[in-house]
C-alpha positions in Angstrom: 64.0 29.3 4.1 67.6 29.5 5.3 69.8 26.4 5.9 70.0 27.1 9.6 66.2 27.3 10.0 65.7 24.1 8.0 68.2 22.3 10.2 66.3 23.5 13.4 63.0 22.3 12.0 64.4 18.9 10.9 66.1 18.5 14.3 62.8 19.3 16.1 60.9 16.8 14.0 63.6 14.1 14.5 63.7 14.6 18.3 59.9 14.7 18.6 59.5 11.5 16.6 62.1 9.7 18.7 60.5 10.9 21.9 57.0 9.9 20.9 58.2 6.3 20.2 60.2 6.2 23.4 57.3 7.5 25.5 54.9 5.1 23.9 56.8 2.1 25.1 57.5 3.3 28.6 53.9 4.5 29.4 52.4 1.3 28.0 54.3 -0.8 30.5 52.8 1.1 33.3 49.3 1.0 31.8 49.2 -2.8 31.0 47.8 -4.0 34.4 44.9 -1.5 34.2 44.3 -2.4 30.5 44.2 -6.1 31.5 41.6 -5.5 34.2 39.4 -3.2 32.2 39.3 -5.3 29.1 39.2 -8.7 31.0 42.2 -9.8 29.1 44.6 -12.7 29.8 48.2 -12.1 30.6 49.2 -13.6 27.2 46.9 -11.2 25.4 48.4 -8.2 27.3 51.9 -9.4 26.3 50.8 -9.4 22.7 50.0 -5.7 22.9 53.8 -5.3 23.1 55.0 -8.3 21.1 52.8 -7.6 18.1 54.1 -4.0 17.9 57.7 -5.2 18.3 57.4 -7.8 15.5 55.8 -5.3 13.1 58.5 -2.7 13.8 61.5 -5.0 13.7 60.4 -6.7 10.4 59.9 -3.5 8.4 62.6 -1.1 9.6 65.2 -1.7 6.9 62.6 -1.8 4.1 61.1 1.5 5.5 64.5 3.0 5.5 64.9 2.0 1.8 61.6 3.6 1.0 62.8 6.8 2.6 66.0 6.7 0.6 64.0 6.4 -2.6 61.0 8.6 -2.0 62.2 11.1 0.6 62.6 10.9 4.3 60.4 13.9 5.1 57.5 12.3 3.2 58.0 8.9 5.1 58.4 10.8 8.4 55.1 12.6 7.8 53.3 9.4 6.9 54.8 7.5 9.8 54.1 10.1 12.5 50.6 10.9 11.3 49.8 7.2 11.2 51.3 6.6 14.6 49.2 9.3 16.1 46.0 8.1 14.4 46.5 4.5 15.6 47.2 5.8 19.1 43.9 7.6 19.1 42.1 4.5 17.8 43.7 2.3 20.5 42.4 4.7 23.1 38.9 4.1 21.7 39.3 0.3 21.2 36.3 -1.7 22.6 38.3 -4.9 23.3 41.8 -6.4 23.7 41.6 -7.9 20.2 41.3 -4.5 18.7 44.1 -3.2 20.8 46.5 -6.0 19.6 45.5 -5.4 15.9 45.9 -1.6 16.2 49.3 -2.1 18.0 50.5 -4.1 15.0 49.3 -1.3 12.7 51.0 1.2 15.0 54.2 -0.8 14.6 54.0 -0.5 10.8 53.8 3.3 11.1 56.5 3.2 13.7 58.8 1.4 11.3 58.2 4.2 8.7 58.9 6.8 11.3 62.0 5.6 13.1 64.6 5.4 10.2 63.3 8.7 8.8 64.3 10.5 12.0 67.9 9.6 11.3 67.6 9.8 7.5 66.4 13.5 7.7 69.3 14.4 9.9 71.8 12.8 7.6 70.3 14.5 4.6 70.3 18.0 6.3 73.4 18.2 8.4 77.0 18.0 7.0 78.7 14.7 8.0 81.1 16.5 10.4 78.3 18.2 12.3 76.1 15.2 13.0 77.5 14.5 16.4 75.5 17.1 18.4 72.1 16.6 16.7 72.4 12.9 17.4 73.5 13.7 21.0 70.4 15.9 21.5 68.2 13.2 20.1 69.7 10.6 22.5 69.3 13.0 25.4 65.7 13.5 24.6 65.2 9.7 24.4 66.8 9.3 27.9 64.6 12.1 29.3 61.5 10.4 27.8 62.5 7.1 29.3 62.9 8.7 32.7 59.6 10.7 32.5 57.5 7.9 30.9 56.8 5.7 34.0 56.0 8.8 36.1 53.8 10.4 33.5 52.1 7.1 32.6 51.4 6.4 36.2 49.8 9.8 36.7 47.6 9.4 33.6 46.5 5.9 34.5 45.7 6.9 38.1 43.6 9.9 37.1 42.1 9.1 33.7 42.7 5.3 33.1 44.9 3.4 30.7 43.3 4.9 27.6 44.8 8.3 28.4 48.3 7.1 27.7 47.5 6.5 24.1 45.9 9.9 23.6 49.2 11.4 25.0 51.1 11.5 21.7 48.2 12.3 19.4 48.6 16.1 19.4 52.4 16.2 19.1 52.2 13.6 16.3 49.7 15.6 14.3 51.6 18.8 14.8 54.9 17.3 13.7 53.3 15.5 10.7 51.6 18.6 9.6 54.8 20.6 10.0 56.7 18.1 7.9 54.1 18.4 5.1 54.0 22.2 5.3 57.8 22.4 5.1 57.9 20.0 2.2 55.1 21.9 0.3 56.8 25.2 0.9 60.1 23.9 -0.4 58.5 22.6 -3.6 56.0 25.4 -4.2 57.9 27.0 -7.1 58.1 23.6 -8.7 60.8 21.0 -8.2 64.1 22.6 -9.3 66.4 20.4 -11.4 69.1 18.7 -9.5 72.2 21.0 -9.6 75.2 19.9 -11.6 78.2 18.2 -10.0 80.0 21.5 -9.4 77.4 22.4 -6.8 76.0 18.9 -6.3 75.6 18.9 -2.5 74.1 21.4 -0.2 75.5 19.3 2.6 79.2 19.2 1.5 80.1 22.1 -0.8 82.8 21.5 -3.3 82.4 17.7 -3.4 81.9 16.0 -6.7 81.5 12.5 -7.7 84.4 10.4 -9.0 84.8 10.8 -12.7 82.5 13.8 -12.8 79.4 11.7 -12.6 77.0 13.7 -10.4 73.3 13.5 -9.6 71.3 14.0 -12.6 67.9 12.5 -12.9 65.6 10.2 -11.1 66.9 7.2 -12.9 70.5 7.8 -12.0 72.5 4.7 -11.2 76.1 4.9 -10.1 76.8 8.2 -8.5 73.2 9.4 -8.5 71.2 10.6 -5.6 68.4 8.1 -5.8 69.2 4.5 -5.1 69.4 2.6 -8.4 67.1 -0.3 -9.3 63.9 -1.4 -7.7 62.9 -1.9 -4.1 63.9 -5.6 -3.8 60.6 -6.9 -2.5 61.9 -10.5 -2.3 64.8 -9.4 -0.1 62.4 -7.3 2.0 60.2 -10.4 2.5 63.1 -12.7 3.4 64.5 -10.2 5.9 61.0 -9.7 7.4 60.6 -13.4 7.8 64.0 -13.8 9.4 63.3 -11.0 11.9 59.7 -12.1 12.7 60.9 -15.6 13.4 63.8 -14.4 15.5 61.7 -11.9 17.6 58.9 -14.4 18.1 61.4 -17.1 19.3 63.2 -14.7 21.6 59.8 -13.6 23.2 58.4 -17.1 23.5 61.6 -18.8 24.7 61.6 -17.5 28.3 58.0 -18.4 28.8 57.9 -21.9 27.2 61.5 -23.0 26.9 62.8 -25.0 24.0 59.7 -26.6 22.5 58.9 -27.7 19.0 57.5 -24.2 18.2 60.5 -22.3 19.4 62.9 -24.7 17.7 61.0 -24.3 14.4 61.1 -20.5 14.9 64.8 -20.5 15.4 65.3 -22.8 12.4 63.1 -20.5 10.3 65.0 -17.5 11.3 68.3 -19.1 10.4 67.0 -20.4 7.0 65.5 -17.0 6.1 68.7 -15.2 7.1 70.8 -17.5 4.9 68.4 -17.1 2.0 68.4 -13.3 2.4 72.2 -13.2 2.3 72.3 -15.4 -0.7 69.6 -13.3 -2.5 71.4 -10.0 -1.6 74.6 -11.2 -3.1 73.0 -12.1 -6.4 70.3 -9.4 -7.0 71.1 -6.3 -9.1 69.5 -3.9 -6.6 69.8 -5.3 -3.1 67.7 -4.1 -0.2 70.9 -3.5 1.8 73.7 -2.3 -0.6 76.9 -4.2 -0.6 78.8 -1.1 0.4 76.7 -1.1 3.6 76.5 -4.8 4.5 80.2 -5.4 3.5 81.5 -2.6 5.7 83.5 -3.8 8.7 83.0 -0.4 10.4 79.2 -0.6 10.0 79.0 -4.2 11.1 81.2 -3.4 14.2 79.0 -0.4 15.1 75.8 -2.5 14.8 77.4 -5.2 17.0 78.2 -2.6 19.6 74.6 -1.3 19.7 73.3 -4.9 19.8 75.5 -6.0 22.7 75.1 -2.7 24.6 71.3 -2.7 24.4 71.1 -6.4 25.2 73.3 -6.0 28.3 71.5 -2.8 29.5 67.9 -4.1 29.1 68.7 -7.6 30.4 70.3 -5.9 33.5 67.3 -3.6 34.0 65.0 -6.6 33.8 67.0 -8.5 36.5 67.4 -5.3 38.6 63.7 -4.6 38.7 63.1 -8.0 40.3 65.9 -7.4 42.7 64.6 -4.0 43.8 61.0 -5.1 44.2 61.2 -8.7 45.2 64.4 -8.8 47.2 64.5 -5.3 48.7 60.7 -5.0 48.8 60.6 -1.5 47.3 57.5 -0.2 45.7 57.5 0.8 42.0 58.1 4.5 42.8 61.0 3.7 45.1 62.4 1.4 42.5 62.1 4.1 39.8 64.0 6.5 42.0 66.8 4.0 42.4 67.1 3.6 38.6 66.8 7.4 38.0 70.7 7.9 37.9 70.7 5.8 34.7 68.4 8.2 32.9 70.1 11.3 34.3 73.5 10.1 33.0 72.1 9.2 29.7 70.8 12.8 29.3 74.1 14.3 30.4 76.5 11.9 28.6 74.9 12.2 25.2 76.0 15.8 24.4 79.3 15.2 26.2 80.0 12.2 23.9 79.7 14.4 20.8 82.6 16.5 22.1 84.6 13.4 23.3 84.1 11.8 19.9 85.6 14.8 18.1 88.5 15.0 20.5 89.4 11.3 21.0 87.8 9.6 18.0 84.9 7.1 17.8 87.1 4.1 18.7 88.6 5.3 21.9 85.3 6.9 23.0 83.2 3.8 22.3 85.6 1.3 23.9 85.7 3.5 27.1 81.9 3.7 27.1 81.5 0.0 26.7 84.0 -0.6 29.5 81.9 1.7 31.7 78.7 -0.2 30.8 80.4 -3.5 31.6 81.6 -2.2 35.0 78.1 -1.0 35.7 76.7 -4.5 35.2 79.5 -6.0 37.3 78.8 -3.5 40.2 75.1 -4.5 40.1 76.0 -8.2 40.1 77.5 -7.8 43.6 74.4 -6.4 45.2 72.7 -8.2 48.1 70.1 -7.5 50.8 72.4 -5.1 52.6 73.2 -3.0 49.6 72.7 0.7 50.1 71.2 3.3 47.8 74.6 4.9 46.9 75.9 1.4 45.9 72.9 0.8 43.7 73.0 4.3 42.3 76.7 3.9 41.4 75.9 0.8 39.2 73.1 2.7 37.4 75.3 5.8 37.0 77.9 3.7 35.1 75.2 2.1 33.0 73.8 5.5 32.0 77.2 7.0 31.2 78.2 4.1 29.1 75.0 3.5 27.2 74.3 7.2 26.5 77.8 7.6 25.0 77.6 4.4 23.0 74.2 5.4 21.5 75.7 8.6 20.1 79.1 7.4 18.9 78.0 4.1 17.3 75.0 5.7 15.7 77.1 8.6 14.4 79.5 6.1 12.9 76.7 4.2 11.1 75.0 7.3 9.7 78.3 9.0 8.7 79.8 5.9 7.1 77.2 5.7 4.3 76.3 8.1 1.5 73.1 10.1 2.1 71.4 8.0 -0.6 71.5 5.1 1.7 70.9 6.9 5.0 67.5 5.4 5.5 68.8 1.8 5.2 71.6 2.7 7.7 68.9 4.2 10.0 66.8 1.1 9.6 69.7 -1.2 10.5 70.5 0.9 13.6 66.9 0.8 14.7 66.7 -2.9 14.1 69.7 -3.5 16.3 68.1 -1.3 19.0 64.9 -3.3 18.8 66.5 -6.8 18.7 69.1 -6.1 21.4 66.7 -5.5 24.3 64.6 -8.5 23.3 67.8 -10.7 23.2 68.9 -9.3 26.6 65.6 -9.9 28.4 65.3 -13.4 26.9 68.8 -14.2 27.9 68.3 -12.9 31.5 65.0 -14.7 31.9 66.3 -18.0 30.6 69.4 -17.9 32.8 67.4 -17.1 35.9 64.8 -19.7 35.2 67.3 -22.4 34.6 69.2 -21.7 37.8 66.1 -20.8 40.0 62.9 -22.9 39.8 60.0 -20.5 39.4 57.2 -20.6 42.0 53.7 -19.3 42.0 51.2 -18.9 39.2 53.0 -17.8 36.0 49.7 -16.9 34.3 49.0 -14.1 36.7 52.0 -11.9 35.8 55.0 -13.9 34.7 57.6 -15.9 36.7 57.9 -15.4 40.5 61.0 -16.3 42.6 61.7 -16.3 46.3 64.1 -13.6 47.3 66.9 -16.0 48.3 66.5 -18.2 45.2 66.6 -15.1 43.0 69.7 -13.7 44.7 71.5 -17.0 44.0 70.8 -16.7 40.3 71.2 -12.9 39.9 75.0 -12.9 40.2 75.7 -15.5 37.4 73.0 -13.9 35.2 74.5 -10.4 35.4 78.0 -11.8 34.9 76.8 -13.3 31.6 75.3 -10.0 30.6 78.6 -8.3 31.5 80.4 -10.7 29.2 77.9 -9.7 26.4 78.8 -6.0 27.1 82.5 -6.9 26.9 82.1 -8.4 23.4 80.7 -5.0 22.4 83.9 -3.4 23.7 85.9 -5.8 21.5 83.8 -5.0 18.5 84.4 -1.2 19.1 88.1 -1.8 18.4 87.1 -2.0 14.7 85.6 1.5 14.7 87.5 4.4 13.0 90.3 5.9 15.1 89.2 9.4 14.4 86.3 11.3 12.8 88.6 12.2 9.9 89.2 8.5 9.2 85.4 8.1 9.3 84.8 10.9 6.8 87.6 9.6 4.4 85.8 6.3 3.9 82.5 7.9 2.8 81.6 7.6 -0.9 82.3 10.9 -2.7 78.7 11.7 -3.6 76.8 13.1 -0.6 73.3 13.6 -2.1 70.1 12.2 -0.7 67.1 11.1 -2.6 65.9 13.2 -5.4 63.1 14.6 -3.4 65.2 15.4 -0.3 67.9 17.0 -2.5 65.4 19.2 -4.4 63.7 20.2 -1.1 67.0 21.4 0.4 68.0 23.1 -2.8 64.8 25.0 -2.9 64.9 25.9 0.8 68.5 27.1 0.8 68.2 29.1 -2.4 66.2 31.8 -0.7 68.5 32.0 2.3 
């Protein structure tokens, strides 16, 4: 199989996996009211169909990335996407809401295996200087899925009920999982070839060799090898999972209950577990997150950019949804049409950002994109009852252009900055930021609006309700706070590399992936 064909297959799998996850979240939001009625569930139980999934995903992403680095991203991708499809089918057949919640947690576990692998496979297959466009196509597909999800989900629920949305991704998941297994089996059919010597060590960056001539050798390679040295650091994985579970649970509960003993203990547990994790990682011989990754100012800055951008965007979307439906009295379809410019600009800006990044560098491109995102939030903060569709659309256009560009540039910096042997961990960190950020943004927005505007109505029937005038009085200050969060991301972007050449020069000299991924690509390219 030729290198070009392999790259196309990997890109197809990566995009499909990302789209399946994106569609799952958007169509579920539309289906939840029907699910609640059909299964006679409470509002809290319905919320846990999302919260349980989110907690499972966020707590396992980095560890799943580490597993991909060690055992092969294609293998983890196949397991994750097949499991995701199987649990989706099981949810569609679930007899009660308890089963739905339990299966959503299981689906979150498979989602955690799937998501870092979609980035790890790209990093292991494409040369570092050609990652921009594949990542841009992946981001465009996610934007398209986000735009189509509510419409598609609404149509499925209207005609076949809420269970149909879970059967939606079963067929593509099975096809992509089967394709990944077939490709892997075909690559290894003659028998796993030995890892090539340093002179031809990398199919991804010809001519590169490790410092001191230490190249990839065997499965137990330590420094300079292709498989991460040491064990899997299970204590570190448990501490990180505890920190993230406590953090996510606190952020989800805080808007509903406020600061109670439970939320205070959750926040304290998150802080304690985070401190213990950092202490453990500094002392262990084989850390879950390598020191070269966690100690990189560039990677930390890129993660901060993604965290602040996603928090600002999703917090703004949460507030804007109430504005459109409760203040302007638009129905869900009309509201969706008002927000559509965001998805359109995400789809268009992603491929354009790959070109801009090569021409102007990650730093300038990301700072400009975060500025656009901040301006978009500021424009929306000035809306009132008399705001016209063009004024509303302008705010969402700025949000889409900024966020789509940030997604590509910051993700490219993270993935390019690390050696392929740690691509899964990098992908796990990126996905963790993209899961924690929206939760943080929605929690911040809800708390601010609740503090400045007393809620009225029955919260148990669908969450907080505000009068139009009261909500308008709180919307401006809330969005200004979210704009400030976006502005901190622009400041963090100043620490990104000035150019892609600077980015490449900081990478470790060895470019190999895991033993399994390297042998697969070697076998595949040898006959092309």
